[in-house]
C-alpha positions as CSV (number, residue, x, y, z in Angstrom):
1,M,23.2,85.4,-11.4
2,Q,26.2,84.5,-13.5
3,T,28.3,83.9,-10.3
4,L,25.6,81.5,-9.0
5,I,25.7,79.5,-12.2
6,D,29.6,79.4,-12.1
7,I,29.5,78.1,-8.5
8,L,26.9,75.4,-9.4
9,G,28.9,74.4,-12.4
10,A,32.2,74.2,-10.4
11,S,30.4,72.2,-7.7
12,L,29.0,69.8,-10.2
13,I,32.4,69.3,-11.9
14,G,34.1,69.0,-8.5
15,G,31.5,66.4,-7.4
16,I,32.1,64.3,-10.6
17,V,35.9,64.5,-10.1
18,V,35.5,63.3,-6.4
19,L,33.2,60.4,-7.5
20,M,35.8,59.4,-10.1
21,I,38.6,59.4,-7.5
22,I,36.4,57.4,-5.1
23,Q,35.7,54.8,-7.9
24,L,39.3,54.6,-8.7
25,N,40.2,54.0,-5.1
26,M,37.6,51.3,-4.8
27,S,38.9,49.6,-7.9
28,I,42.4,49.6,-6.6
29,N,41.3,48.2,-3.2
30,N,39.3,45.4,-5.0
31,S,42.3,44.5,-7.1
32,L,44.6,44.5,-4.1
33,T,42.2,42.3,-2.1
34,T,42.0,39.8,-5.0
35,Q,45.8,39.7,-5.3
36,V,46.2,39.1,-1.6
37,L,43.7,36.3,-1.5
38,S,45.3,34.7,-4.5
39,K,48.7,34.9,-2.8
40,V,47.4,33.3,0.3
41,N,45.9,30.5,-1.7
42,Q,49.1,30.0,-3.5
43,A,51.0,29.8,-0.3
44,E,48.6,27.3,1.2
45,L,48.8,25.1,-1.9
46,S,52.5,25.4,-2.0
47,N,52.8,24.0,1.5
48,V,50.6,21.0,0.6
49,V,52.5,20.4,-2.6
50,L,55.9,20.3,-0.8
51,V,54.7,17.6,1.5
52,L,52.9,15.6,-1.2
53,E,55.8,15.7,-3.7
54,E,58.2,14.4,-1.0
55,D,55.9,11.5,-0.2
56,I,55.2,10.7,-3.8
57,R,58.9,10.8,-4.8
58,N,59.5,8.0,-2.2
59,T,56.6,5.8,-3.3
60,G,57.6,2.2,-3.2
61,F,61.0,2.9,-1.5
62,R,62.3,-0.5,-0.2
63,I,59.0,-2.3,-0.8
64,P,59.8,-5.7,-2.3
65,D,56.3,-6.6,-3.7
66,S,54.6,-5.1,-6.8
67,L,51.7,-3.4,-4.8
68,K,53.4,-0.2,-3.9
69,I,50.1,1.6,-4.1
70,S,47.6,-0.2,-1.8
71,R,44.6,2.0,-2.6
72,A,43.9,3.8,-5.8
73,D,40.6,5.7,-6.1
74,S,39.8,8.8,-8.0
75,N,39.7,10.8,-4.7
76,R,42.1,8.8,-2.5
77,I,45.6,7.3,-2.8
78,T,47.5,5.2,-0.4
79,I,51.2,4.6,-1.1
80,R,53.5,2.1,0.6
81,L,57.1,3.0,1.4
82,D,59.8,2.7,4.1
83,M,59.6,6.2,5.5
84,D,62.3,6.0,8.2
85,N,64.6,3.5,6.4
86,D,64.2,0.9,9.1
87,G,63.2,-2.0,6.9
88,G,59.5,-1.7,7.9
89,M,56.6,-1.0,5.6
90,D,54.8,2.4,6.2
91,S,51.8,3.8,4.4
92,I,50.6,7.3,3.6
93,S,47.1,8.1,2.5
94,Y,45.8,11.2,0.9
95,Y,42.1,11.8,0.6
96,R,39.6,14.7,0.6
97,Q,36.9,14.8,3.3
98,V,34.3,17.4,4.3
99,D,34.2,18.4,8.0
100,G,31.8,21.0,9.3
101,G,31.1,22.2,5.8
102,V,34.8,22.7,5.0
103,S,36.7,20.4,2.7
104,F,40.1,19.2,3.8
105,L,42.9,17.1,2.3
106,Y,44.0,14.6,4.9
107,R,47.4,13.0,5.1
108,V,47.3,9.9,7.2
109,V,50.5,8.0,8.1
110,N,50.2,4.3,9.0
111,N,46.4,4.5,9.4
112,Q,46.7,6.8,12.5
113,V,43.8,9.1,11.8
114,A,44.2,10.8,15.2
115,N,47.5,12.2,14.1
116,A,46.5,13.1,10.5
117,A,47.6,16.4,9.0
118,R,44.8,18.3,7.1
119,F,44.9,21.1,4.7
120,P,42.0,23.2,3.5
121,I,41.3,22.2,-0.2
122,A,38.4,22.3,-2.6
123,T,39.3,19.6,-5.1
124,F,41.5,16.5,-5.0
125,R,41.5,14.1,-7.9
126,V,43.8,11.3,-9.0
127,W,44.2,9.5,-12.3
128,Y,46.3,6.4,-12.6
129,Y,48.3,5.3,-15.8
130,D,50.0,2.1,-16.9
131,A,53.4,1.8,-18.6
132,N,51.8,2.8,-22.0
133,G,50.2,5.9,-20.6
134,N,46.7,4.4,-20.6
135,I,44.3,5.0,-17.7
136,T,44.2,1.9,-15.4
137,T,42.4,0.7,-12.4
138,F,44.7,-2.2,-11.6
139,R,47.0,-1.3,-8.8
140,S,49.7,-3.7,-9.9
141,R,49.9,-2.0,-13.4
142,I,50.2,1.6,-12.1
143,K,53.4,3.2,-13.3
144,S,52.4,6.9,-13.0
145,F,49.6,9.1,-11.8
146,R,48.3,12.6,-12.1
147,I,47.0,14.6,-9.2
148,L,44.8,17.7,-9.5
149,M,44.2,20.0,-6.5
150,T,42.3,23.3,-6.1
151,V,42.4,25.6,-3.1
152,V,39.6,28.1,-2.8
153,S,39.8,31.1,-0.5
154,S,37.4,31.1,2.5
155,I,37.0,34.9,2.1
156,P,35.0,36.1,-0.9
157,E,36.4,38.8,-3.2
158,P,34.9,42.2,-2.9
159,E,33.1,42.0,-6.2
160,R,30.3,39.6,-7.2
161,D,29.5,37.8,-10.4
162,Q,26.7,38.9,-12.8
163,A,24.2,36.7,-10.9
164,G,25.1,38.4,-7.6
165,N,27.0,35.4,-6.2
166,F,30.2,35.8,-4.2
167,I,33.4,35.1,-6.1
168,F,36.1,33.2,-4.3
169,A,39.8,33.2,-5.4
170,A,40.9,29.8,-6.6
171,V,44.4,28.3,-7.3
172,H,44.7,25.1,-9.3
173,W,47.6,22.7,-9.3
174,E,48.1,19.6,-11.4
175,K,51.1,17.3,-11.9
176,L,52.0,14.0,-13.5
177,F,54.2,11.8,-11.2
178,N,56.5,9.0,-12.4
179,P,58.0,7.6,-9.2
180,I,61.2,5.6,-9.8
181,N,60.2,2.7,-7.5
182,L,56.9,1.8,-9.2
């Protein structure tokens, strides 16, 4: 009888240890998945930022008049510049639009929507400031602007929130730009 109790006790303790190992393995896998999704989002956002920063840096390059930003909305910006240094005026627009239930940031050069580049993005917001750092809506007074972007993973994390909803990894980016040519 004592041997049977020993076997049952050992089986119970062994079962608890196996369950603890399985739980540890699941936790490590969940953490790894979250880290991978975050890295993917950071890489996607980094690609968008590289292109955006290069365009913004050249805002107003070789544009003689004071309207170097031709459209300034909270979710859209159109800048004027001489992209190819040929003396002609070019324009680049950035705006967020939802297509097929997915939100994209569009980059349109010289109003050629057919050739537009698009990047998956959740949030795109722009604030415009005058020379004193006050928010302005007058395009001719804009001297700097701040852009906020958020990329959210299309794949949910393995865990859910307390309400049972899926959690999606998100990466936020925000920067204040002071282009020299404004």
